[in-house]
PDB file of the backbone (N, CA, C, O) and the ligand in Angstrom, with CONECT records:
HET     ZN  A 101       1
ATOM      1  N   MET A   1      -6.909   4.470 -13.581  1.00  0.00           N
ATOM      2  CA  MET A   1      -6.497   5.533 -12.534  1.00  0.00           C
ATOM      3  C   MET A   1      -6.012   6.758 -13.339  1.00  0.00           C
ATOM      4  O   MET A   1      -5.395   6.630 -14.397  1.00  0.00           O
ATOM      5  N   SER A   2      -6.298   7.870 -12.828  1.00  0.00           N
ATOM      6  CA  SER A   2      -5.916   9.120 -13.657  1.00  0.00           C
ATOM      7  C   SER A   2      -4.400   9.378 -13.156  1.00  0.00           C
ATOM      8  O   SER A   2      -3.930   8.918 -12.116  1.00  0.00           O
ATOM      9  N   ASP A   3      -3.702  10.226 -14.116  1.00  0.00           N
ATOM     10  CA  ASP A   3      -2.442  10.529 -13.709  1.00  0.00           C
ATOM     11  C   ASP A   3      -2.290  11.972 -13.103  1.00  0.00           C
ATOM     12  O   ASP A   3      -1.222  12.318 -12.596  1.00  0.00           O
ATOM     13  N   GLU A   4      -3.352  12.784 -13.164  1.00  0.00           N
ATOM     14  CA  GLU A   4      -3.480  14.101 -12.584  1.00  0.00           C
ATOM     15  C   GLU A   4      -3.427  13.972 -11.062  1.00  0.00           C
ATOM     16  O   GLU A   4      -4.001  13.109 -10.397  1.00  0.00           O
ATOM     17  N   ALA A   5      -2.610  15.014 -10.590  1.00  0.00           N
ATOM     18  CA  ALA A   5      -2.337  15.132  -9.184  1.00  0.00           C
ATOM     19  C   ALA A   5      -3.712  15.642  -8.730  1.00  0.00           C
ATOM     20  O   ALA A   5      -4.422  16.303  -9.488  1.00  0.00           O
ATOM     21  N   THR A   6      -4.079  15.316  -7.454  1.00  0.00           N
ATOM     22  CA  THR A   6      -5.213  16.004  -6.809  1.00  0.00           C
ATOM     23  C   THR A   6      -4.871  16.425  -5.427  1.00  0.00           C
ATOM     24  O   THR A   6      -3.873  15.976  -4.862  1.00  0.00           O
ATOM     25  N   SER A   7      -5.696  17.298  -4.857  1.00  0.00           N
ATOM     26  CA  SER A   7      -5.383  17.707  -3.613  1.00  0.00           C
ATOM     27  C   SER A   7      -5.404  16.715  -2.566  1.00  0.00           C
ATOM     28  O   SER A   7      -4.858  16.943  -1.486  1.00  0.00           O
ATOM     29  N   SER A   8      -6.044  15.545  -2.830  1.00  0.00           N
ATOM     30  CA  SER A   8      -6.119  14.626  -1.735  1.00  0.00           C
ATOM     31  C   SER A   8      -4.735  13.720  -1.644  1.00  0.00           C
ATOM     32  O   SER A   8      -4.491  12.945  -0.720  1.00  0.00           O
ATOM     33  N   GLY A   9      -3.937  13.952  -2.703  1.00  0.00           N
ATOM     34  CA  GLY A   9      -2.580  13.280  -2.701  1.00  0.00           C
ATOM     35  C   GLY A   9      -2.664  11.733  -3.231  1.00  0.00           C
ATOM     36  O   GLY A   9      -3.672  11.054  -3.430  1.00  0.00           O
ATOM     37  N   ARG A  10      -1.396  11.423  -3.384  1.00  0.00           N
ATOM     38  CA  ARG A  10      -1.125  10.073  -4.082  1.00  0.00           C
ATOM     39  C   ARG A  10      -0.233   9.267  -3.367  1.00  0.00           C
ATOM     40  O   ARG A  10       0.625   9.777  -2.646  1.00  0.00           O
ATOM     41  N   ILE A  11      -0.359   7.988  -3.504  1.00  0.00           N
ATOM     42  CA  ILE A  11       0.549   6.948  -2.929  1.00  0.00           C
ATOM     43  C   ILE A  11       1.035   5.776  -4.057  1.00  0.00           C
ATOM     44  O   ILE A  11       0.404   5.327  -5.014  1.00  0.00           O
ATOM     45  N   THR A  12       2.148   5.512  -3.665  1.00  0.00           N
ATOM     46  CA  THR A  12       2.747   4.609  -4.796  1.00  0.00           C
ATOM     47  C   THR A  12       3.020   3.249  -4.323  1.00  0.00           C
ATOM     48  O   THR A  12       3.734   3.164  -3.324  1.00  0.00           O
ATOM     49  N   ILE A  13       2.628   2.282  -4.803  1.00  0.00           N
ATOM     50  CA  ILE A  13       2.817   0.799  -4.417  1.00  0.00           C
ATOM     51  C   ILE A  13       3.545   0.018  -5.450  1.00  0.00           C
ATOM     52  O   ILE A  13       3.253  -0.055  -6.644  1.00  0.00           O
ATOM     53  N   TYR A  14       4.487  -0.529  -4.859  1.00  0.00           N
ATOM     54  CA  TYR A  14       5.391  -1.402  -5.847  1.00  0.00           C
ATOM     55  C   TYR A  14       5.243  -2.894  -5.753  1.00  0.00           C
ATOM     56  O   TYR A  14       5.247  -3.448  -4.654  1.00  0.00           O
ATOM     57  N   ASP A  15       5.114  -3.552  -6.864  1.00  0.00           N
ATOM     58  CA  ASP A  15       4.905  -4.971  -6.794  1.00  0.00           C
ATOM     59  C   ASP A  15       6.234  -5.688  -6.941  1.00  0.00           C
ATOM     60  O   ASP A  15       6.857  -5.553  -7.994  1.00  0.00           O
ATOM     61  N   ARG A  16       6.649  -6.343  -6.087  1.00  0.00           N
ATOM     62  CA  ARG A  16       7.938  -7.006  -6.019  1.00  0.00           C
ATOM     63  C   ARG A  16       8.086  -8.136  -6.879  1.00  0.00           C
ATOM     64  O   ARG A  16       9.194  -8.601  -7.144  1.00  0.00           O
ATOM     65  N   GLU A  17       6.953  -8.623  -7.351  1.00  0.00           N
ATOM     66  CA  GLU A  17       6.910  -9.969  -8.148  1.00  0.00           C
ATOM     67  C   GLU A  17       7.001  -9.383  -9.702  1.00  0.00           C
ATOM     68  O   GLU A  17       7.795  -9.913 -10.479  1.00  0.00           O
ATOM     69  N   THR A  18       6.252  -8.390 -10.088  1.00  0.00           N
ATOM     70  CA  THR A  18       6.448  -7.956 -11.380  1.00  0.00           C
ATOM     71  C   THR A  18       7.249  -6.849 -11.792  1.00  0.00           C
ATOM     72  O   THR A  18       7.560  -6.562 -12.948  1.00  0.00           O
ATOM     73  N   LYS A  19       7.597  -6.168 -10.587  1.00  0.00           N
ATOM     74  CA  LYS A  19       8.698  -4.984 -10.548  1.00  0.00           C
ATOM     75  C   LYS A  19       7.833  -3.851 -11.126  1.00  0.00           C
ATOM     76  O   LYS A  19       8.393  -2.974 -11.783  1.00  0.00           O
ATOM     77  N   GLU A  20       6.529  -3.811 -10.929  1.00  0.00           N
ATOM     78  CA  GLU A  20       5.747  -2.567 -11.486  1.00  0.00           C
ATOM     79  C   GLU A  20       5.242  -1.791 -10.276  1.00  0.00           C
ATOM     80  O   GLU A  20       5.055  -2.232  -9.142  1.00  0.00           O
ATOM     81  N   SER A  21       5.062  -0.604 -10.709  1.00  0.00           N
ATOM     82  CA  SER A  21       4.477   0.368  -9.602  1.00  0.00           C
ATOM     83  C   SER A  21       3.096   0.987  -9.974  1.00  0.00           C
ATOM     84  O   SER A  21       2.780   1.122 -11.156  1.00  0.00           O
ATOM     85  N   ARG A  22       2.415   1.297  -9.126  1.00  0.00           N
ATOM     86  CA  ARG A  22       1.124   1.985  -9.265  1.00  0.00           C
ATOM     87  C   ARG A  22       1.014   3.132  -8.434  1.00  0.00           C
ATOM     88  O   ARG A  22       1.186   2.993  -7.223  1.00  0.00           O
ATOM     89  N   THR A  23       0.736   4.316  -8.947  1.00  0.00           N
ATOM     90  CA  THR A  23       0.469   5.540  -8.230  1.00  0.00           C
ATOM     91  C   THR A  23      -0.987   5.808  -8.320  1.00  0.00           C
ATOM     92  O   THR A  23      -1.535   6.009  -9.403  1.00  0.00           O
ATOM     93  N   VAL A  24      -1.657   5.812  -7.112  1.00  0.00           N
ATOM     94  CA  VAL A  24      -3.164   6.047  -7.029  1.00  0.00           C
ATOM     95  C   VAL A  24      -3.390   7.056  -6.048  1.00  0.00           C
ATOM     96  O   VAL A  24      -2.601   7.335  -5.146  1.00  0.00           O
ATOM     97  N   ASP A  25      -4.642   7.664  -6.281  1.00  0.00           N
ATOM     98  CA  ASP A  25      -5.196   8.632  -5.228  1.00  0.00           C
ATOM     99  C   ASP A  25      -5.710   7.799  -4.077  1.00  0.00           C
ATOM    100  O   ASP A  25      -6.398   6.793  -4.244  1.00  0.00           O
ATOM    101  N   TRP A  26      -5.326   8.287  -2.859  1.00  0.00           N
ATOM    102  CA  TRP A  26      -5.831   7.788  -1.559  1.00  0.00           C
ATOM    103  C   TRP A  26      -7.285   8.202  -1.345  1.00  0.00           C
ATOM    104  O   TRP A  26      -8.033   7.511  -0.655  1.00  0.00           O
ATOM    105  N   GLY A  27      -7.695   9.357  -1.951  1.00  0.00           N
ATOM    106  CA  GLY A  27      -9.061   9.767  -2.029  1.00  0.00           C
ATOM    107  C   GLY A  27      -9.267  10.562  -0.725  1.00  0.00           C
ATOM    108  O   GLY A  27      -8.714  10.223   0.321  1.00  0.00           O
ATOM    109  N   PRO A  28     -10.119  11.683  -0.826  1.00  0.00           N
ATOM    110  CA  PRO A  28     -10.388  12.648   0.094  1.00  0.00           C
ATOM    111  C   PRO A  28     -11.083  11.857   1.387  1.00  0.00           C
ATOM    112  O   PRO A  28     -11.795  10.865   1.233  1.00  0.00           O
ATOM    113  N   GLY A  29     -10.826  12.338   2.450  1.00  0.00           N
ATOM    114  CA  GLY A  29     -11.414  11.815   3.664  1.00  0.00           C
ATOM    115  C   GLY A  29     -11.121  10.392   4.068  1.00  0.00           C
ATOM    116  O   GLY A  29     -11.752   9.887   4.997  1.00  0.00           O
ATOM    117  N   HIS A  30     -10.201   9.728   3.419  1.00  0.00           N
ATOM    118  CA  HIS A  30      -9.742   8.470   3.755  1.00  0.00           C
ATOM    119  C   HIS A  30      -8.722   8.620   4.995  1.00  0.00           C
ATOM    120  O   HIS A  30      -7.919   9.553   5.007  1.00  0.00           O
ATOM    121  N   SER A  31      -8.770   7.820   5.875  1.00  0.00           N
ATOM    122  CA  SER A  31      -7.945   7.862   6.912  1.00  0.00           C
ATOM    123  C   SER A  31      -6.556   7.062   6.432  1.00  0.00           C
ATOM    124  O   SER A  31      -6.336   5.862   6.603  1.00  0.00           O
ATOM    125  N   LEU A  32      -5.751   7.951   5.844  1.00  0.00           N
ATOM    126  CA  LEU A  32      -4.547   7.430   5.128  1.00  0.00           C
ATOM    127  C   LEU A  32      -3.703   6.532   5.970  1.00  0.00           C
ATOM    128  O   LEU A  32      -3.498   5.356   5.669  1.00  0.00           O
ATOM    129  N   GLU A  33      -3.201   7.134   7.068  1.00  0.00           N
ATOM    130  CA  GLU A  33      -2.132   6.386   7.724  1.00  0.00           C
ATOM    131  C   GLU A  33      -2.891   5.164   8.452  1.00  0.00           C
ATOM    132  O   GLU A  33      -2.277   4.100   8.528  1.00  0.00           O
ATOM    133  N   TYR A  34      -4.005   5.240   8.914  1.00  0.00           N
ATOM    134  CA  TYR A  34      -4.806   4.021   9.639  1.00  0.00           C
ATOM    135  C   TYR A  34      -4.853   3.032   8.620  1.00  0.00           C
ATOM    136  O   TYR A  34      -4.514   1.887   8.922  1.00  0.00           O
ATOM    137  N   TRP A  35      -5.254   3.315   7.350  1.00  0.00           N
ATOM    138  CA  TRP A  35      -5.767   2.366   6.428  1.00  0.00           C
ATOM    139  C   TRP A  35      -4.556   1.585   5.879  1.00  0.00           C
ATOM    140  O   TRP A  35      -4.616   0.372   5.678  1.00  0.00           O
ATOM    141  N   TRP A  36      -3.458   2.321   5.644  1.00  0.00           N
ATOM    142  CA  TRP A  36      -2.299   1.614   4.979  1.00  0.00           C
ATOM    143  C   TRP A  36      -1.425   0.962   6.059  1.00  0.00           C
ATOM    144  O   TRP A  36      -0.832  -0.090   5.823  1.00  0.00           O
ATOM    145  N   GLN A  37      -1.341   1.613   7.295  1.00  0.00           N
ATOM    146  CA  GLN A  37      -0.376   1.178   8.169  1.00  0.00           C
ATOM    147  C   GLN A  37      -0.917   0.049   9.191  1.00  0.00           C
ATOM    148  O   GLN A  37      -0.153  -0.735   9.755  1.00  0.00           O
ATOM    149  N   GLU A  38      -2.308   0.053   9.367  1.00  0.00           N
ATOM    150  CA  GLU A  38      -2.823  -0.899  10.233  1.00  0.00           C
ATOM    151  C   GLU A  38      -4.174  -1.479   9.786  1.00  0.00           C
ATOM    152  O   GLU A  38      -4.607  -2.532  10.255  1.00  0.00           O
ATOM    153  N   GLY A  39      -4.847  -0.726   8.829  1.00  0.00           N
ATOM    154  CA  GLY A  39      -6.070  -1.190   8.388  1.00  0.00           C
ATOM    155  C   GLY A  39      -6.056  -2.287   7.233  1.00  0.00           C
ATOM    156  O   GLY A  39      -5.130  -3.094   7.164  1.00  0.00           O
ATOM    157  N   ASN A  40      -6.976  -2.289   6.448  1.00  0.00           N
ATOM    158  CA  ASN A  40      -6.994  -3.287   5.406  1.00  0.00           C
ATOM    159  C   ASN A  40      -5.834  -3.035   4.424  1.00  0.00           C
ATOM    160  O   ASN A  40      -5.267  -3.991   3.895  1.00  0.00           O
ATOM    161  N   GLY A  41      -5.482  -1.788   4.176  1.00  0.00           N
ATOM    162  CA  GLY A  41      -4.519  -1.475   3.197  1.00  0.00           C
ATOM    163  C   GLY A  41      -3.040  -2.111   3.697  1.00  0.00           C
ATOM    164  O   GLY A  41      -2.014  -2.064   3.019  1.00  0.00           O
ATOM    165  N   HIS A  42      -3.135  -2.592   4.759  1.00  0.00           N
ATOM    166  CA  HIS A  42      -1.733  -3.162   5.454  1.00  0.00           C
ATOM    167  C   HIS A  42      -1.948  -4.636   5.127  1.00  0.00           C
ATOM    168  O   HIS A  42      -1.984  -5.383   6.105  1.00  0.00           O
ATOM    169  N   CYS A  43      -2.089  -5.151   3.995  1.00  0.00           N
ATOM    170  CA  CYS A  43      -2.189  -6.422   3.510  1.00  0.00           C
ATOM    171  C   CYS A  43      -2.076  -6.585   1.993  1.00  0.00           C
ATOM    172  O   CYS A  43      -2.670  -5.806   1.247  1.00  0.00           O
ATOM    173  N   ASP A  44      -1.299  -7.617   1.511  1.00  0.00           N
ATOM    174  CA  ASP A  44      -1.078  -7.805   0.118  1.00  0.00           C
ATOM    175  C   ASP A  44      -2.401  -7.903  -0.624  1.00  0.00           C
ATOM    176  O   ASP A  44      -2.459  -7.391  -1.742  1.00  0.00           O
ATOM    177  N   CYS A  45      -3.445  -8.496  -0.127  1.00  0.00           N
ATOM    178  CA  CYS A  45      -4.772  -8.629  -0.803  1.00  0.00           C
ATOM    179  C   CYS A  45      -5.254  -7.369  -1.290  1.00  0.00           C
ATOM    180  O   CYS A  45      -5.597  -7.233  -2.465  1.00  0.00           O
ATOM    181  N   ASN A  46      -5.303  -6.354  -0.372  1.00  0.00           N
ATOM    182  CA  ASN A  46      -5.833  -5.058  -0.797  1.00  0.00           C
ATOM    183  C   ASN A  46      -4.912  -4.181  -1.486  1.00  0.00           C
ATOM    184  O   ASN A  46      -5.333  -3.309  -2.247  1.00  0.00           O
ATOM    185  N   ARG A  47      -3.580  -4.374  -1.250  1.00  0.00           N
ATOM    186  CA  ARG A  47      -2.677  -3.570  -1.967  1.00  0.00           C
ATOM    187  C   ARG A  47      -2.691  -4.011  -3.556  1.00  0.00           C
ATOM    188  O   ARG A  47      -2.545  -3.219  -4.487  1.00  0.00           O
ATOM    189  N   GLY A  48      -2.866  -5.228  -3.663  1.00  0.00           N
ATOM    190  CA  GLY A  48      -2.902  -6.029  -4.910  1.00  0.00           C
ATOM    191  C   GLY A  48      -4.114  -5.385  -5.837  1.00  0.00           C
ATOM    192  O   GLY A  48      -4.014  -5.282  -7.060  1.00  0.00           O
ATOM    193  N   LEU A  49      -5.169  -5.006  -5.146  1.00  0.00           N
ATOM    194  CA  LEU A  49      -6.251  -4.693  -5.884  1.00  0.00           C
ATOM    195  C   LEU A  49      -6.012  -3.586  -6.898  1.00  0.00           C
ATOM    196  O   LEU A  49      -6.739  -3.475  -7.886  1.00  0.00           O
ATOM    197  N   TYR A  50      -5.027  -2.791  -6.665  1.00  0.00           N
ATOM    198  CA  TYR A  50      -4.705  -1.743  -7.586  1.00  0.00           C
ATOM    199  C   TYR A  50      -4.107  -2.328  -8.869  1.00  0.00           C
ATOM    200  O   TYR A  50      -4.119  -1.660  -9.902  1.00  0.00           O
ATOM    201  N   PHE A  51      -3.652  -3.398  -8.834  1.00  0.00           N
ATOM    202  CA  PHE A  51      -2.822  -4.039 -10.110  1.00  0.00           C
ATOM    203  C   PHE A  51      -3.865  -4.979 -10.712  1.00  0.00           C
ATOM    204  O   PHE A  51      -3.474  -5.634 -11.678  1.00  0.00           O
ATOM    205  N   TRP A  52      -4.981  -5.137 -10.353  1.00  0.00           N
ATOM    206  CA  TRP A  52      -5.860  -6.176 -10.911  1.00  0.00           C
ATOM    207  C   TRP A  52      -6.328  -5.625 -12.342  1.00  0.00           C
ATOM    208  O   TRP A  52      -6.469  -6.451 -13.243  1.00  0.00           O
ATOM    209  N   SER A  53      -6.533  -4.495 -12.553  1.00  0.00           N
ATOM    210  CA  SER A  53      -7.074  -3.935 -13.787  1.00  0.00           C
ATOM    211  C   SER A  53      -6.265  -4.383 -14.887  1.00  0.00           C
ATOM    212  O   SER A  53      -6.870  -4.661 -15.923  1.00  0.00           O
ATOM    213  N   GLU A  54      -5.090  -4.501 -14.865  1.00  0.00           N
ATOM    214  CA  GLU A  54      -4.237  -4.875 -16.013  1.00  0.00           C
ATOM    215  C   GLU A  54      -3.581  -6.307 -15.802  1.00  0.00           C
ATOM    216  O   GLU A  54      -3.128  -6.958 -16.743  1.00  0.00           O
ATOM    217  N   LYS A  55      -3.572  -6.680 -14.662  1.00  0.00           N
ATOM    218  CA  LYS A  55      -2.888  -8.145 -14.501  1.00  0.00           C
ATOM    219  C   LYS A  55      -3.936  -9.064 -13.965  1.00  0.00           C
ATOM    220  O   LYS A  55      -4.644  -8.699 -13.026  1.00  0.00           O
ATOM    221  N   GLU A  56      -4.066 -10.221 -14.508  1.00  0.00           N
ATOM    222  CA  GLU A  56      -4.984 -11.085 -13.775  1.00  0.00           C
ATOM    223  C   GLU A  56      -4.157 -11.952 -12.760  1.00  0.00           C
ATOM    224  O   GLU A  56      -3.521 -12.972 -13.026  1.00  0.00           O
ATOM    225  N   THR A  57      -4.302 -11.314 -11.498  1.00  0.00           N
ATOM    226  CA  THR A  57      -3.429 -11.961 -10.512  1.00  0.00           C
ATOM    227  C   THR A  57      -4.355 -11.954  -9.311  1.00  0.00           C
ATOM    228  O   THR A  57      -5.274 -11.146  -9.188  1.00  0.00           O
ATOM    229  N   GLU A  58      -4.057 -12.909  -8.425  1.00  0.00           N
ATOM    230  CA  GLU A  58      -4.993 -13.028  -7.106  1.00  0.00           C
ATOM    231  C   GLU A  58      -3.915 -12.954  -6.159  1.00  0.00           C
ATOM    232  O   GLU A  58      -3.114 -13.854  -5.905  1.00  0.00           O
ATOM    233  N   ALA A  59      -3.970 -11.666  -5.599  1.00  0.00           N
ATOM    234  CA  ALA A  59      -2.826 -11.432  -4.390  1.00  0.00           C
ATOM    235  C   ALA A  59      -3.455 -12.166  -2.985  1.00  0.00           C
ATOM    236  O   ALA A  59      -4.603 -12.021  -2.564  1.00  0.00           O
ATOM    237  N   ARG A  60      -2.494 -12.903  -2.447  1.00  0.00           N
ATOM    238  CA  ARG A  60      -2.778 -13.567  -1.291  1.00  0.00           C
ATOM    239  C   ARG A  60      -2.561 -12.540  -0.132  1.00  0.00           C
ATOM    240  O   ARG A  60      -1.917 -11.506  -0.308  1.00  0.00           O
ATOM    241  N   CYS A  61      -3.142 -12.885   1.083  1.00  0.00           N
ATOM    242  CA  CYS A  61      -3.053 -12.175   2.283  1.00  0.00           C
ATOM    243  C   CYS A  61      -1.693 -12.402   2.718  1.00  0.00           C
ATOM    244  O   CYS A  61      -1.185 -13.522   2.674  1.00  0.00           O
ATOM    245  N   GLY A  62      -1.090 -11.377   3.135  1.00  0.00           N
ATOM    246  CA  GLY A  62       0.398 -11.547   3.701  1.00  0.00           C
ATOM    247  C   GLY A  62       1.052 -10.163   3.615  1.00  0.00           C
ATOM    248  O   GLY A  62       0.487  -9.089   3.407  1.00  0.00           O
ATOM    249  N   HIS A  63       2.362 -10.403   3.817  1.00  0.00           N
ATOM    250  CA  HIS A  63       3.231  -9.167   3.765  1.00  0.00           C
ATOM    251  C   HIS A  63       4.414  -9.410   3.118  1.00  0.00           C
ATOM    252  O   HIS A  63       5.468  -9.382   3.754  1.00  0.00           O
ATOM    253  N   SER A  64       4.388  -9.696   1.684  1.00  0.00           N
ATOM    254  CA  SER A  64       5.668 -10.018   1.125  1.00  0.00           C
ATOM    255  C   SER A  64       5.839  -9.370  -0.218  1.00  0.00           C
ATOM    256  O   SER A  64       6.953  -9.198  -0.713  1.00  0.00           O
ATOM    257  N   ARG A  65       4.580  -8.970  -0.870  1.00  0.00           N
ATOM    258  CA  ARG A  65       4.545  -8.652  -2.302  1.00  0.00           C
ATOM    259  C   ARG A  65       4.591  -7.088  -2.375  1.00  0.00           C
ATOM    260  O   ARG A  65       5.643  -6.506  -2.637  1.00  0.00           O
ATOM    261  N   TYR A  66       3.509  -6.479  -2.155  1.00  0.00           N
ATOM    262  CA  TYR A  66       3.247  -4.973  -2.334  1.00  0.00           C
ATOM    263  C   TYR A  66       3.799  -4.137  -1.215  1.00  0.00           C
ATOM    264  O   TYR A  66       3.398  -4.227  -0.055  1.00  0.00           O
ATOM    265  N   VAL A  67       4.759  -3.303  -1.634  1.00  0.00           N
ATOM    266  CA  VAL A  67       5.280  -2.405  -0.715  1.00  0.00           C
ATOM    267  C   VAL A  67       4.920  -0.979  -1.095  1.00  0.00           C
ATOM    268  O   VAL A  67       4.765  -0.657  -2.273  1.00  0.00           O
ATOM    269  N   ILE A  68       4.777  -0.054   0.003  1.00  0.00           N
ATOM    270  CA  ILE A  68       4.528   1.328  -0.419  1.00  0.00           C
ATOM    271  C   ILE A  68       5.895   2.039  -0.481  1.00  0.00           C
ATOM    272  O   ILE A  68       6.744   1.954   0.407  1.00  0.00           O
ATOM    273  N   THR A  69       6.010   2.688  -1.523  1.00  0.00           N
ATOM    274  CA  THR A  69       7.494   3.334  -1.760  1.00  0.00           C
ATOM    275  C   THR A  69       7.269   4.914  -1.778  1.00  0.00           C
ATOM    276  O   THR A  69       8.276   5.619  -1.707  1.00  0.00           O
ATOM    277  N   HIS A  70       6.110   5.470  -1.861  1.00  0.00           N
ATOM    278  CA  HIS A  70       5.923   6.910  -1.910  1.00  0.00           C
ATOM    279  C   HIS A  70       4.661   7.370  -1.441  1.00  0.00           C
ATOM    280  O   HIS A  70       3.642   6.795  -1.824  1.00  0.00           O
ATOM    281  N   VAL A  71       4.602   8.332  -0.660  1.00  0.00           N
ATOM    282  CA  VAL A  71       3.207   9.014  -0.201  1.00  0.00           C
ATOM    283  C   VAL A  71       3.409  10.423  -0.074  1.00  0.00           C
ATOM    284  O   VAL A  71       4.231  10.948   0.677  1.00  0.00           O
ATOM    285  N   ASP A  72       2.516  11.088  -0.947  1.00  0.00           N
ATOM    286  CA  ASP A  72       2.687  12.581  -0.942  1.00  0.00           C
ATOM    287  C   ASP A  72       2.536  13.224   0.448  1.00  0.00           C
ATOM    288  O   ASP A  72       1.628  12.995   1.247  1.00  0.00           O
ATOM    289  N   GLY A  73       3.558  14.053   0.604  1.00  0.00           N
ATOM    290  CA  GLY A  73       3.403  14.794   1.868  1.00  0.00           C
ATOM    291  C   GLY A  73       4.270  14.076   3.107  1.00  0.00           C
ATOM    292  O   GLY A  73       4.482  14.638   4.181  1.00  0.00           O
ATOM    293  N   TYR A  74       4.687  12.869   2.798  1.00  0.00           N
ATOM    294  CA  TYR A  74       5.235  12.109   3.834  1.00  0.00           C
ATOM    295  C   TYR A  74       6.628  11.843   3.493  1.00  0.00           C
ATOM    296  O   TYR A  74       6.875  11.715   2.294  1.00  0.00           O
ATOM    297  N   GLU A  75       7.681  11.725   4.414  1.00  0.00           N
ATOM    298  CA  GLU A  75       8.917  11.220   4.142  1.00  0.00           C
ATOM    299  C   GLU A  75       8.703   9.578   4.534  1.00  0.00           C
ATOM    300  O   GLU A  75       8.376   9.167   5.648  1.00  0.00           O
ATOM    301  N   ILE A  76       8.922   8.901   3.559  1.00  0.00           N
ATOM    302  CA  ILE A  76       8.722   7.363   3.746  1.00  0.00           C
ATOM    303  C   ILE A  76       9.599   6.805   4.737  1.00  0.00           C
ATOM    304  O   ILE A  76      10.819   6.941   4.648  1.00  0.00           O
ATOM    305  N   ASP A  77       8.975   6.107   5.795  1.00  0.00           N
ATOM    306  CA  ASP A  77       9.660   5.233   6.705  1.00  0.00           C
ATOM    307  C   ASP A  77       9.256   3.923   6.334  1.00  0.00           C
ATOM    308  O   ASP A  77       8.100   3.537   6.505  1.00  0.00           O
ATOM    309  N   PHE A  78      10.242   3.148   5.782  1.00  0.00           N
ATOM    310  CA  PHE A  78       9.888   1.687   5.337  1.00  0.00           C
ATOM    311  C   PHE A  78       8.994   0.971   6.446  1.00  0.00           C
ATOM    312  O   PHE A  78       7.876   0.551   6.145  1.00  0.00           O
ATOM    313  N   GLU A  79       9.461   0.851   7.621  1.00  0.00           N
ATOM    314  CA  GLU A  79       8.952   0.140   8.629  1.00  0.00           C
ATOM    315  C   GLU A  79       7.517   0.718   9.019  1.00  0.00           C
ATOM    316  O   GLU A  79       6.649  -0.052   9.431  1.00  0.00           O
ATOM    317  N   GLU A  80       7.304   1.945   8.898  1.00  0.00           N
ATOM    318  CA  GLU A  80       6.122   2.430   9.303  1.00  0.00           C
ATOM    319  C   GLU A  80       4.970   2.134   8.449  1.00  0.00           C
ATOM    320  O   GLU A  80       3.855   1.886   8.910  1.00  0.00           O
ATOM    321  N   TRP A  81       5.266   2.163   7.121  1.00  0.00           N
ATOM    322  CA  TRP A  81       4.285   1.848   6.100  1.00  0.00           C
ATOM    323  C   TRP A  81       4.224   0.462   5.633  1.00  0.00           C
ATOM    324  O   TRP A  81       3.294   0.072   4.927  1.00  0.00           O
ATOM    325  N   ASN A  82       5.100  -0.224   5.972  1.00  0.00           N
ATOM    326  CA  ASN A  82       5.520  -1.596   5.435  1.00  0.00           C
ATOM    327  C   ASN A  82       5.795  -2.631   6.415  1.00  0.00           C
ATOM    328  O   ASN A  82       6.401  -3.644   6.065  1.00  0.00           O
ATOM    329  N   SER A  83       5.339  -2.441   7.810  1.00  0.00           N
ATOM    330  CA  SER A  83       5.783  -3.253   8.872  1.00  0.00           C
ATOM    331  C   SER A  83       5.304  -4.630   8.595  1.00  0.00           C
ATOM    332  O   SER A  83       4.122  -4.800   8.297  1.00  0.00           O
ATOM    333  N   GLY A  84       6.081  -5.564   8.667  1.00  0.00           N
ATOM    334  CA  GLY A  84       5.958  -6.930   8.309  1.00  0.00           C
ATOM    335  C   GLY A  84       6.523  -7.465   7.008  1.00  0.00           C
ATOM    336  O   GLY A  84       6.708  -8.669   6.831  1.00  0.00           O
ATOM    337  N   TRP A  85       6.798  -6.517   6.085  1.00  0.00           N
ATOM    338  CA  TRP A  85       7.369  -6.778   4.834  1.00  0.00           C
ATOM    339  C   TRP A  85       8.862  -6.719   4.979  1.00  0.00           C
ATOM    340  O   TRP A  85       9.296  -5.761   5.619  1.00  0.00           O
ATOM    341  N   GLU A  86       9.739  -7.605   4.480  1.00  0.00           N
ATOM    342  CA  GLU A  86      11.048  -7.468   4.482  1.00  0.00           C
ATOM    343  C   GLU A  86      11.560  -6.187   3.826  1.00  0.00           C
ATOM    344  O   GLU A  86      11.026  -5.734   2.813  1.00  0.00           O
ATOM    345  N   ALA A  87      12.594  -5.619   4.416  1.00  0.00           N
ATOM    346  CA  ALA A  87      12.944  -4.226   4.125  1.00  0.00           C
ATOM    347  C   ALA A  87      13.604  -4.344   2.574  1.00  0.00           C
ATOM    348  O   ALA A  87      13.517  -3.456   1.725  1.00  0.00           O
ATOM    349  N   SER A  88      14.168  -5.422   2.428  1.00  0.00           N
ATOM    350  CA  SER A  88      14.876  -5.565   1.085  1.00  0.00           C
ATOM    351  C   SER A  88      14.770  -7.076   0.520  1.00  0.00           C
ATOM    352  O   SER A  88      15.007  -8.072   1.204  1.00  0.00           O
ATOM    353  N   LEU A  89      14.402  -7.090  -0.747  1.00  0.00           N
ATOM    354  CA  LEU A  89      14.375  -8.380  -1.385  1.00  0.00           C
ATOM    355  C   LEU A  89      15.294  -8.570  -2.590  1.00  0.00           C
ATOM    356  O   LEU A  89      15.320  -9.649  -3.183  1.00  0.00           O
TER     357      LEU A  89
HETATM  358 ZN    ZN A 101      -5.486  -9.801   3.202  1.00  0.00          ZN2+
END
């Protein structure tokens, strides 16, 4: 993943288990809110994909590990982006 900002914006995901974050492009044309709030991105298994390049980990389906902490252009409402995850661990 590049560290250069792009016009499409970026999203930061935090791994509560390893305490690492990844900031990634969500990509142009992506249905950002739907994908992360209701679609496949609303599951640990898909959020975990962004961590697999450096960690050999197999994220399970669920709502406990990977939380969204930042989205370019949005004020993060935890419940909105991470509904199902506990607000604090
Ligand atoms: Zn899943």
